[in-house]
C-alpha positions in Angstrom: 10.4 45.5 15.9 9.0 47.0 19.1 6.3 45.0 20.7 4.0 45.0 23.8 3.6 41.6 25.3 0.8 40.7 27.7 2.0 37.4 29.2 0.0 35.2 31.6 1.9 34.8 34.8 0.8 32.2 37.4 3.0 30.7 40.1 1.2 27.4 40.2 -2.2 25.7 39.7 -3.5 26.8 43.0 -2.5 30.5 42.7 -4.3 33.2 40.9 -2.9 34.3 37.6 -3.0 37.6 35.6 -1.6 39.1 32.5 1.7 41.0 33.0 2.7 43.6 30.4 6.3 43.9 29.0 7.8 46.2 26.4 10.4 44.6 24.2 12.5 46.1 21.4 15.0 45.0 18.8 13.0 41.9 17.7 14.0 40.7 14.3 11.2 39.6 12.0 13.2 36.4 11.3 13.1 35.3 14.9 10.8 32.5 15.8 8.2 33.2 18.5 10.1 31.1 21.0 13.4 33.0 20.3 11.4 36.2 21.0 10.4 34.7 24.4 14.0 33.8 25.0 15.0 37.4 24.4 12.3 38.6 26.8 13.6 36.1 29.5 17.2 37.3 29.0 16.0 40.8 29.8 13.9 39.7 32.8 16.9 37.7 34.2 19.2 40.7 33.8 16.8 42.9 35.6 16.4 40.4 38.5 12.9 39.3 37.6 11.6 35.8 37.3 11.7 34.5 33.7 8.5 33.4 31.9 8.1 29.6 32.1 7.1 28.0 28.8 7.3 24.5 27.3 9.6 23.7 24.4 11.8 20.9 23.1 12.6 20.1 19.5 11.8 23.6 18.1 11.3 21.9 14.8 7.5 21.4 14.8 7.8 17.7 15.6 7.3 17.2 19.4 4.2 19.4 20.1 5.6 20.8 23.3 5.4 24.5 22.4 1.8 25.0 23.4 0.7 28.6 23.6 -2.5 30.6 22.9 -1.4 33.7 21.0 -3.9 36.5 20.5 -6.7 34.0 21.2 -5.6 31.4 18.7 -3.9 28.1 19.5 -0.3 28.4 18.2 -1.0 31.9 16.9 -2.1 33.3 13.5 -0.5 30.7 11.3 -1.4 27.1 11.0 1.8 25.8 12.5 3.4 25.0 15.8 4.4 27.9 18.0 8.1 27.1 17.5 7.7 27.4 13.7 5.8 30.7 14.0 8.0 33.7 13.1 7.8 37.3 14.1 7.2 38.4 10.6 3.6 37.3 11.2 3.3 40.4 13.4 3.8 44.1 12.8 6.0 46.6 14.5 4.1 48.1 17.5 1.7 45.2 17.9 0.3 44.1 21.3 0.5 40.3 21.6 -1.4 38.4 24.3 0.3 35.1 25.3 -1.6 32.6 27.4 -1.5 28.9 28.3 -3.9 26.2 27.0 -7.3 26.7 28.7 -8.9 23.3 29.7 -9.9 21.8 33.0 -7.9 18.6 32.0 -4.7 20.7 31.5 -4.0 22.4 34.9 -1.4 25.2 34.9 2.0 24.2 36.2 3.5 27.7 36.0 3.0 30.6 33.8 2.5 29.2 30.2 3.3 25.6 31.1 0.3 23.2 31.5 0.2 19.6 32.6 -0.8 17.5 29.6 -0.3 14.1 31.2 -4.0 13.4 30.6 -3.0 12.7 27.0 -0.4 10.2 28.2 -3.0 8.4 30.2 -5.3 8.2 27.2 -2.5 6.6 25.2 -1.7 4.2 28.1 -5.3 3.1 28.1 -5.1 1.6 24.6 -2.7 3.4 22.2 -0.4 0.3 21.7 -0.4 -3.0 20.0 0.5 -6.4 21.4 3.3 -7.7 19.2 6.0 -10.4 19.9 9.4 -9.1 20.7 12.4 -10.1 18.7 14.0 -9.2 15.4 12.2 -6.8 13.1 9.8 -8.5 10.7 10.3 -8.4 7.0 9.0 -5.2 5.4 6.2 -7.0 3.5 5.4 -9.6 6.2 2.1 -7.9 6.9 0.7 -6.4 3.6 -1.3 -3.2 4.1 -3.5 -1.9 1.4 -2.4 1.6 0.3 -5.7 3.3 1.3 -5.3 1.9 4.8 -1.6 2.9 4.9 -2.5 6.4 3.8 -5.3 6.7 6.4 -3.0 5.4 9.2 -0.2 7.7 8.2 -2.5 10.7 8.1 -3.6 10.1 11.6 -0.1 9.2 12.8 1.0 12.7 12.1 -0.8 13.9 15.3 2.0 15.2 17.7 -0.3 15.5 20.8 0.2 19.2 21.2 -3.3 19.8 22.5 -4.2 22.6 20.1 -7.4 20.8 19.4 -8.4 21.0 23.1 -7.4 24.6 23.4 -9.4 25.6 20.3 -12.5 23.6 21.1 -15.2 25.7 22.9 -16.0 22.6 25.0 -12.4 21.7 25.7 -12.9 18.3 24.0 -10.1 15.9 23.2 -11.9 13.9 20.5 -9.6 14.9 17.7 -6.5 13.7 19.6 -8.1 10.5 20.7 -9.6 9.7 17.3 -6.2 10.2 15.7 -4.6 7.7 18.0 -7.4 5.2 17.7 -7.7 5.4 13.9 -3.9 5.2 13.4 -3.8 1.8 14.9 -7.3 0.4 14.3 -6.9 0.4 10.5 -3.7 -1.6 10.5 -3.6 -5.4 10.8 -1.1 -5.1 13.6 -3.7 -3.2 15.6 -6.5 -5.6 14.9 -6.3 -7.7 18.1 -7.1 -4.7 20.3 -9.4 -2.9 17.9 -12.5 -3.1 20.1 -11.0 -2.7 23.5 -8.7 0.1 22.3 -11.5 2.5 21.3 -13.7 1.7 24.3 -10.8 2.0 26.8 -9.3 5.2 25.3 -12.7 7.0 25.1 -13.5 5.9 28.7 -10.1 7.3 29.8 -10.7 10.5 27.9 -14.1 11.0 29.6 -12.5 10.2 33.0 -9.9 12.9 32.5 -12.6 15.6 32.4 -12.4 16.8 28.8 -15.5 18.4 27.5 -18.1 16.8 25.1 -17.6 17.0 21.4 -20.3 18.9 19.4 -18.4 18.8 16.1 -17.8 22.6 16.2 -14.8 22.0 13.9 -12.4 24.4 15.6 -10.2 21.5 16.5 -9.4 20.6 12.9 -8.9 24.2 12.0 -6.3 24.7 14.7 -4.5 21.4 14.3 -1.0 22.2 13.0 -0.7 18.8 11.3 -4.1 18.9 9.6 -5.8 16.0 11.3 -9.2 16.0 9.5 -12.6 16.4 11.3 -13.8 13.1 9.8 -11.4 11.4 12.1 -13.9 11.9 14.9 -16.8 10.3 12.9 -14.5 7.4 12.0 -13.8 6.8 15.7 -17.5 7.1 16.6 -18.2 4.3 14.1 -15.5 2.2 15.7 -16.9 2.9 19.2 -20.4 1.9 18.2 -19.2 -1.3 16.5 -17.2 -2.3 19.6 -20.0 -1.4 22.0 -22.5 -3.6 20.1 -20.0 -6.5 20.1 -19.3 -6.0 23.8 -15.6 -5.5 23.1 
């Protein structure tokens, strides 16, 4: 495959950025999107140019690090992570635009890399449980009803990639925050912090500068792990309950 790549290049958060055009040939349809970028970088290095900076880690669709907007869509044309997107999703001769996440709370570090530490601070605000240390408890020491276990597991699948923020027209982080809140709040282990968790995490989310949620639904559509939109309404109920009780 021969492709034309228009890649966002930006030296740092304070510098102006622009799309740079590269022609690349010999791309196998069986390559992953990140392998295609590796090939581009090999050519750039051999020609004495600066390689394109992009985030990646596991390359197995687990860690959420591979955050790219491809042809205007978070993670590209398939509902998967960028590392699991393959070049057979494109056609020979295509022009592909590759950009970083666009959100005020995700400043550009370099090129396609953005700083997503705002998510870390939201987790630090309440995404934990207070539990005694020591040996692991018995498997059935804290019985959990199956509907609650299923609900918690569904939300625990969130990998924190940020596609929900990138896809949202408002740059909101409600789907990510709600997934983390709902995962713990439905379990008995998370009950002690149930009220403070949702209030503190929502407050931190607002402090980070994410946009307001208008339930446009783009976040759930872009989520590679299928976190449902009703996660947000479930968190809103938790928030109102906690606010009425004063934590």
